[in-house]
N, C-alpha and C positions, 0 to 999 in steps of 0.2 A: 292235816290241818289244810282250809281252803286255803288258794293262795290271796295275797293280800290285794287289793284294789287300788289302782291310783288313784289319787286325787281328782286326776284330771275326769276319772271317769265318772265317780262320786257327781263333781261337779254337773257332767253331763247328765246325771238321772237324776239332778235337783230342778235342772230347769226343761223336762219332760213333765207333762201331765199327765195323769191314767189315761190310755184307752187313745191319747194322740199321737197320731207319725211324725208331728213335725211342733217344736216348742222356742220360740225364743230364736229361732233362727237354726236349729241344729236339730238333723235330719234323725230320723231311727229308722236301721233298715225291715224292710217287711219282715223277711223271712227271721226275726229275731225272737226267737221264745224260749228264752233264757232271760233271768232273771240276775238283774247287776252284777250281782255280787260272783257271776260264773263266764262273763263276761271276758275275762282275761282267762281263764282257765285252761285254756288251750287253743292253738292257730286256728282248727277249726271255726269253734264257738265266737272267736274276735271276728275273722272273715264273715262270718253268716253278718253280725251285727256291725259289720263296718267300725272297730274301733280298734284295727291294729297298732294305727300310731299313739295310741293311747295306753297299748302295750308294752312297755320299755322291757318285760322280762322274758315276753316268748321267745322261744328257739329262732334263728332266723335260718331259711337255708343256705346251705352253704353255696360259697359259691365258686366257680369254676378255675383253676391253677392257670395261670399264665402259662401258655405253650411255647418253651425255646428249643430251638433246635440249631445246633453249631455245628457246621459241614467245615472242616477244618484238616492242617496233616501237621505230624507229628514235630518235624523240624521247621516247621516257617517260624520264624520271629514276630512277625505280630498274629499269628492264632496262639502262641505261647504266650507272648503279654497279655491277652486277652483272657484266655483260658487262666492263667496263675493269679492275675492281678485284677480281673473283673468278675470274672464268671465264678469262682471259687469263693472270693469274699463276700459277691451274693449273697452265694446257695448257704452260707453257713450265717450269715445274719436272719435270712426269713426262714420262717416256718414252712413245713415240707409238702402245707397243703398249699403252698400258695405259687411255688415254682417248679415245674417238672420241664427237665432238659433231656434230651434228648443229644444222645454224641455220636456226629459220624465222621470217623478220621479217614480219610481218603484224599481230599482236595481236590490240586488240580494232578494226580495221577491219572494212568493212561492204561485202560485194558485191553491186554491183546491176545488172540488166541493161536498158539505156536503148536504146530502139531498136535491138535487135538488137545492142548492144555492149554490151563487160562497162565497169563503172564501180566506183572504187571510193573509200569515204570512210573517212577515218581518224579517231580520236580527236582528235588531236593538229594537224588541217586540214591542207590540202593538201601541203605541205612534209613532212611525216610520210610522206604517202604516196611522195612523189618520193622520198625517203630509201628507203625500204622497199624499193622496184622498183630502186634503184641498186646496192643491196645485192645483191638478188637474180640483178640480171645481171650484178655482177661476180661474184658464185659462180660463176655461169653459163658464165662466160669464162673464167676463171679453173683451176675444175674440180678443182684439188688444193689441200686443206681450209689445207695449211701456206703457201699463196701466199696465200690471200686473209683468211685469219683475222687478220692482223696490220693488212691495209688497214683491215677492218672495225674493229678495234681504234681503228687511225689517227681513222679518220672519225668514233666514239663517243666518243672522249674528245677531238677538239679541240672547238674554237668553232661550226665548223658543220660539221652531220651531210653536209647536201648540196652545199655548197661548196670541200670540200677535198678531193676528190676525184684533182685531179692532179698536189697536192702529197704525197698519201700514196702515188699511186702511184708518183713519184716516186723518194721513200724506201725503200719496199717490194720494188715490184716492176715495176722502170721498164720490163721487156720487153712489159707488157702494153699492148694499144691502148685508150685511154680513148677512142676514136671507134666502135671496138665495143662498148664498154658504155654510149655515149650513143646508138648504134643501137638498141640492145635495151631502154631505157628508152623512148624514141621512139617504136616500133613494137609488132608483134603479140607480138614473143618476150619481151617486158617482161610484157604483159599477161596472156600464156599462164602467165608463171611467177609471178604474184601470184594467179592463180586456181588456182592448185596450192597455194602455199600456205593461203590458204583453204579448202581442201578438207582439207588437212592439219588445221588447225585446228580446223575446223568438225566435223573425225571424233576427236577428242581425246574420250576416257572416263577420268573423269568431265571432263564437258564445261569448258573451262576458265573461269574467275571473274575471271583478272585476269591481268596480266605483270609482271615476267615469270612464265612458268608452266613448271615447269621437270620433264620425266620422266626419270628412271634405271631404265636397262633394263625402258623402255616402259612404266612402272609413275606414277602421279603419287597422290600423298598428302600430306597436312598435315605429316606428320612426316621426307619425304623433302624437301620443300619447304624447311621450315625447318631441319632439317641443312642442304643444300647451302646457304643462303644464309648463316647462322652458319660452318661450315666446309667449304669443300667441299672441299678437298683430305684434309682428315680422312675428309669421307665416301667419296671415290675411294678413298683408300686402304685403308677399311675393308673396304671392298665386292671389292677386286681380289681373286682368288684366288691370284694368281700372287707370285713374291718380289718383296717390296718393294725399293722403292727409299730410296738414304740421303733423300730429300725427304719421303718418311710420316711423319708425327709424331704427338699427340694432337690431338683435334678441342677446337671452345671450345662453350659452351654453347648448345641451340638457341635460334633465338628464334622470334616471332611472325612468319609472312608476312607482306608488304606490297608493296603496288607499284600499278600503275596499274588500277583497276577498271573495270567499263563505268559 
């Protein structure tokens, strides 16, 4: 069945006399060698005939997702608040193709080389280093963001980031092997993952001054940080260039960024 031709296209046809390039102020594309009933049959033909705006049923190119990276540490109260109350709900509300999230658990930690071995010191003590590494190993083992993010949400929203892994796995991903995650934490893989997170954090431009530290589409500014903390959903909806889902609404007034500073 031939695609239905919008009334606007039919009206344009009626205005154009045979053999003329312009009629009643409406231009006909010189490269359009197709009959009017085919103008909206494909994106290429619509472009050739310069009638894209008159063909609402044409598929539109997919918009790039908003890229958000969160640099955080597992026991920082402000980090936990942002991840649990802002980032996770926003991710739940929006379609996968709209928001791409990268989590980098390291924050204000310090990396040292002690007798040829890497050692990490964290702002909130050894337990935070353990929490950072657990979450890094969880991401490494699960691979899929939609698998590991609910588990990290469970850890960060619970009473203990480091003691609730088994319970959170049972709720959100019982297929994951906690033993493999523990082996990662206790072995060289965990150290290598933390070293990579250290490098990613230290490479930030401008250098991070506090956590949570948020980059949007590879950039960090005070304004973007404030907007993300005030209304992350509103910010993502504003930046996304594709068709907006129903979840998109107005954003709140930005607030001054706050968090765990060095």
